[in-house]
N, C-alpha and C positions, 0 to 999 in steps of 0.2 A: 333705233337700230339695236338689235339684241347684244351686239358686242361692242357698242360704242361707249367709251369711257366718259364722254361728255354729255351733259344734259342741257340743252339750250333753253332758255326761256325767253324768249322772244328776241333773237338776233336780228340784224338787218337782213331783210328779205330782198329777193329779186336782184341778185347780184349780176345776173345776165338776163337779157330780155329777148323774147321772140319778136321779130319784126312784125308789126301790125299795120295793115293799110288803113287809111282813114278816108271817110267820105266827108268833104267839107260842107259846111252849111249848118243851118239851125234845125233842131229837132224839137218836137213837142214833149215837154216834161210830163210823164205819166201821172204824176200827183197833182200838179197845179193846172195842167192843160195849157200852160203858157209856153212860148218858145224858149229854148235853151241854146246858148252858144256852145255847141259841142261839135266835135269833128269825128263822130263815130256812130255808125249804124248799130242797131241792136245785135245783128249778126256778128259784127266785129267786137262788140262789147262781150258777147259770150265767148268768142275766140280768145280775147284778152284774159278773161277770167279763167278759162281752161288752161291757158299757158302758165299763169301764175299759180294755179292750183298744183301743178306738177312741181313747181319750185317750193311751195309750202311743204309738200309732203316729202321733199328731200331734206328739209330743215327740221321737221318735227315728226316724231313717231305718232301713229294713231293709238288711241287708248285701246288696249286689247280686251274689250268686253263687247261682243256683238250685240247682246241684249240692251245694253245701255246706249250703244250707237243707234240701234233701231228705235229705241224709246225717244231719243232726241230728234231723230229724223221724222218720226211720226208727228210729234208736237209741231215741229217746224213746218211740215207740209200742211197741217191744218191752218196754221196762221197765214202761210203764203197763199193759200186758196182764197183767203178773204182780203188779200192785199190789192194794191192798184196794178200789180203785174202778175196776175195768176197764171199767165201763159208760160212764164219762165219755168225751166226745170231746176228746182232748188236742191242743193246738196248741203246737208248739215253734218258736220264732222266734229267729234270729240278728240282733241289733241292730248297726248300724254305729256302734259307740262304742268308743273306746280304753280306757274304764274297765274295771276288773276286777270284774265283777259278774254275777249271775244272780238272778232272782227269779220268783215265781209269783203269779198272781192266783187268787182263788176260782173254781172251776168248770173249771179245766184249762188255762188260758193260762200258758205258761212261756217265759221269755225268757232268753237268754244272750248276752253281748256278745262281739264279736270280740276285745276286749281280754283276756278271761279265756282264750279259746281259745289265745292265744299262749303261755300258761304251762302249759297242759295237755300231757302227753307220751305219751298213749296213748288209744285208744278207750275202754278201761276207766275211765280217769280222767274222760273226758268223760261216760261213763255215770254215774259217781259223782256229778258235779255235777247232772246231770239227775235222777238218782234222789233226791238230797237235796231238790230242788225239788218233785218228785212227792210226796215225803213230806209237805211242807207242805200240798199239796192234799188228799191222802187222809186226813190227820189233821184237816183243816178248821181249820188254824191261822188262816188269814185270816178265815174265817167267825166263829170264836170271838173273835178280836180285834175284828172289826167288831161283833159282838153286845155285847161288853163296852163298846165305845166308844158304841154306841147307848144302852145302859142308862145310862151316865154322862151322855150328852146329855139323856136324859129327865129325870134327877134335876136336872141343871143348869137345864133349862127350868122345872121346878117351883120351884126356888130363885129363879130370876130373876123369875118372876111374883110370888113372895112378897116379895122384897126390892127389886125394881127394878134389880138388878145383873145384867146380861146377860153370858154367857160370850163369850169372844172366840175360842176355838179352834174351827176348823171340823172336823167329824167326818171328812170325807173326806180332808182334808189330813193329819190324824193317822193315818188308816188307810193312806194311801199311803206316808207316811214310815216306818211300821212295816214295810211290805212290803220297802222298800229297805234298811232298816237292821237288820232281824232281829227275831226274836220273843222273845228271851231264851234263856238257856242251856238250859232244860228242853225248849222246843219245838225248838231247833236240834239238840239231842242226840237227840231223838225222830226228827227228820227224817234224821239220820245213821244211826240204827238201821234205820229203814224203807228208806232208800236202799241200805244194805248188804244187806238182805234181797232187795230187788228185783234188785240186781246178781247175787247168788248164784243166784236163780231163773232169771235170763236167761242164765246161763253165763259171767258175768264174775267175776273174782276180787274178793270183797268187800274185800280188803286195799287195793284201789285207792282206797277211801274214805280210809284212813289216809294213803296216799301223796299224794293230791291235797290233803288238808288240810295236810299238811306243806309242800308246794310253795307253797300260798297263804299259809300262815303266814309263810314266809320272805319272800314278796313283800310281805306286810302290814308286817312289821317294817322292811324296807328302805324302803317307801313312807312310813311314819310318820317316819323320820329325814329323808327328803328333804322332806316337807311341813313339818316343823318349821324346816328351814333356809330354805325358800321362804316361810314365814309364810302357809300356806294349809291348808285341811282335807285330811286324808289320804283317799285313794280306795281303799277296801278292800272285800272281799267279806264280806257279812254273816254267812256261815255259818262263820266261823273264830272259835275261842275264844281266851281270854286266854293260855293256855299252849300250848306246842308239843305236837303229838300224841304224840311220843315220851315225854312226861311226863304225858299226860292219861289216867289210869287208867280213868275212866268211858267215854271214847271208845274206848279199846282193848277194853274189855269188850263194849260194845254191838255193835261191828263183829265181834268174835270169835263172838258169838251167831249171826251169819248163816251160819257154816260149815255148820250143820245143814241149810241150804236148798240147798246146792250141788248142781248137776245134772251137773257134769263133774268128773272126777278131775284134769284139767289145765284149769283155767278160762282163759278168753280174756283176752288183754292187748291185742294188736293195736297195737303201738307204731309200726311202720313204716307200716302202713296209715293210721293217723291222721296221721302226718307228711305223707304224700303228699296227704292231703285238705286240709291247710292250707298247702301250698307256695304261695307268692305271696300269702298273706294280708296285708292291709293292717295295718301296725304303727304304733302311735302315731296322730298326727293323720291324718285322711282328707282327700283332695284335694277332695271335694265340700263340706267344711265349712271348710277352710283349714288351712295348715300353719305351725307356729311353728318358726323356726330361729334360736335365740339371741334377739336383739332384733328380728328381722325376722318379718313375717307375710306369707304369700303365699296368694292365692286363685286357683286355676286357672280356675274357671268365670267369675269376675268380672273376670279379667285385672287383678288388683290387687295392689299391694305397699304395705306400711306399715313404718316404722321407728320403734320405741319407744325411750324413753331407755335408755341403757346401764345394765345391772344391774337393770332393772325386771322384775318377774314379769308374764307375759302369761297371762291365763285366757280361754279361748274358751267362752262360755256360750250357751245358746239365744237370748238376747235382745241380747247385746252382747259386744264384746271389751273386757275390763277389765284394766287394767294398773296396777300400784302399785309404789312404791319399797320397798326392803327393810324399812324401818320402818313401812310402811303410813301414812306421814304425808301422802302425796300420792297421788291417785287420778285415773286418766284412763279415761273410758268412751267407746267408739265404737259408734254405732248406724247401721244402714242403713235408709233409708226410700225407697220408690218415688217418683220425681219425676214430676210431671204431664207427660203427653206434649206438652202445650202449652209449647213452648220459650220463650214470651214471659212466663211466670210468673217474677217476680223471685225470686231465691234467698232474699233476706231475708224476703219475704212468705211463702214456703213454710216457712221455718224458724219464723217466728212462728206459723204455723198448726199446727205440730207441738209447739212448746214454749212454755209460758207465760213470756215473758221480761219483760213489763212495758213500759211506754211509754218508759222511759229507754234501752232497747237501741237503739243506732244502729250498724248494721253497716258495717264497712269491709272492703275486700279484704284478705286475709292477705298481708303483705309476702313477696315472693319466690315467691308461688304462681302458677303458670302456668294452672292450672285455675280456672274460676269459683268464687269463694269469698267468704265473709263471716264476720266475727268481731267480738266485743265481749264485755264482761263483764256479768254480771247476778247479782242475789241470788236464787238459786233453791234449792229443797230437794234434798238429795242424801244419800248415805250418812253424811255427817258432820253432817247437819242443814242448816238454811238457811245457806248460805255464799256468798261471792263466788265466782263460777264463770266460767271462761273457756269460752265457748260459740262453737264454730266450725262452719261447714258448707261442704262441698266438693261441687260437682256433677260427677259423673264417670259417663259412660255413662247408663243409665236410672235411676240412683239418686243420692240425696244422702246423704252420710255426715256425721253430726252428732257432734261431739267435745265432751265435757264434762270439764273439768279443775278439780279443787278440792283444798283442803288441810284437814287436820284442825284445825290451828292457823291461824286467819285471818291471823296475822302472817307466816306462811310463804308466803303466796300468791305474792308477788313473786319469791321464790326459785325457784319451779317454773313460773312462767308461761311462760318461754321454752321449757321442755320441752313444755308443752301445745301451744304454737304450732308448734314444730318437728315434732311428730308429725303434725299436720294438713298441714303443708307437704310431708311425705314421701310423701303419697298419690300414687301414679303407676301406670302400666301396668307389667306384668312385662317384664323384659328377656329376650332369647332364652335366655340361660343359666339364668335363674330359672324358666323354664317347666318344666324338668326337675325342679328342686327342688320345685316346686309340686305335683308328682305324688305326693309323699310317699314313705314307706318301706314295704318289704314283707319278710316272712319268706321265706327260701329254705332249702330242704332240701339239705344237702350231706353227703358222707362225709368225716370227719375224716382228714387225712393225718398220716403220722408227723411228729412235732415240732410239730403244731399246738397252740396254747394260746389261751386267751380274751383275753389281753392283746394279742397280735398281731392276732387276728381283730377285736377292737374298734377298733384303729387303722385297719384297712382299711374299717370300716363308717362310715355317716353318723351314727352315734350321737355326739352332742356331749358329753353328760355321763353319767358313770357307765356307760359302754359295757361295760367288762369285767364289772361286777356284773350288768348287765342281761342279758348273754349267759349268764352262769351261772344266773341266775334262770329264764330261759325254757327252759333245758336241764336243770333240776333238778340243777345242780352247785354251787349256792350253799352255803357262802361261798367255798370254795377248790378245788373240783373242776376237773379238766381233761378235755378230750375224749380218748377212746381211739382210736387209729388204726383206721380202718375203720368206726366206728360212725356212724350218722346223727345229725347235729346241726342245729339251726336257727341261721342267721345272719341279720343284717339288712342289706339292701341298699337 
């Protein structure tokens, strides 16, 4: 969304579900030809996918490049035409998210993030990711998972009626999380096998499946290390296994089986063609959702800048900006709310209409704050439970920005309260030089010159942390490869 302060990267999907009717009984699996215990006809499967598609598009923005969208759709359609379910109408969508991910819904909706496109290094590798996701659709993995969850839900309802204990898991939340996090090794391996077949039948080299899994495995291992240091969950693609593909015998075997489906003696790779398609691709945070630069946060469309405490991690989620100290002892959350057009509305009254603060809350202007503001403490529920919380609101432009600061240990609150207030005071308009930074970073396609190396290229880039490793990862040169003079490489500007 163009005026959204938050950038999601893969939040929990499907918070509400459209009721779907089921036809009980077994259906034939389109891939294996054997019966599946499912409770859904193909028509209902398509309806379910369409219902979830609308929810996906409420959570994620589409990447604003019609040519890139059409390119991905075209490749996907070629692969789907060679699949076990060519009669389905497939939809391939590039999401404007920096996360490294792709996923499929039942019935033919397939999504790939711009984040994963940065790590792919040929059209064949892009086809491998799309082919893998098509495999989930053709083998009806989502439908089978949904049917299993439905059966479990029915049993749970019976037990609940008998015992009076009601289950707390929501079927559709469970289903959505499975789609994002993977279906287990057997289903993922089956999708790799099917994807490799579709690659071969379409004229791509099925070995691209091995190559892209290797690239994403390197990215995953590096991301896990970074996430551990930053005390946050790792953001990884669900289709990657525990071991590296070079040591995964089963993966090597299922991909090799696809050789018998090859239609060309020299299968297509299309490395340079792919590079040209992603030249100027947004890399990292997007300008429409906000840019993190060290301890600073910039939002181009809201003309807004914030400064968070030194050393704190900043997470940009669909509902809030969340920041925490290295030990996760203190947490600060910032939310945006539309302020009434009636300028006579007192800020404190508006704040109390948005948050249950209790009668003891008596707001005062934030010291040293030039914008209209109000702040006080209140005992409210948060991630640490009910805690004394610094609650502040700042009116800027058409919005009010609400700040919540709390600590895990109540005794530590006074130690961090100054940081909570300082972050609220930092809210201001972008400076002229910051407006360029608020545009974010982009990939650029260049030819390596003699003597180029990733260490030097990283120093010239805006990458603040792990620049050298990042450049190696997006160019399939990790952990210690260097560019060869004359070859096309991706840099970040």
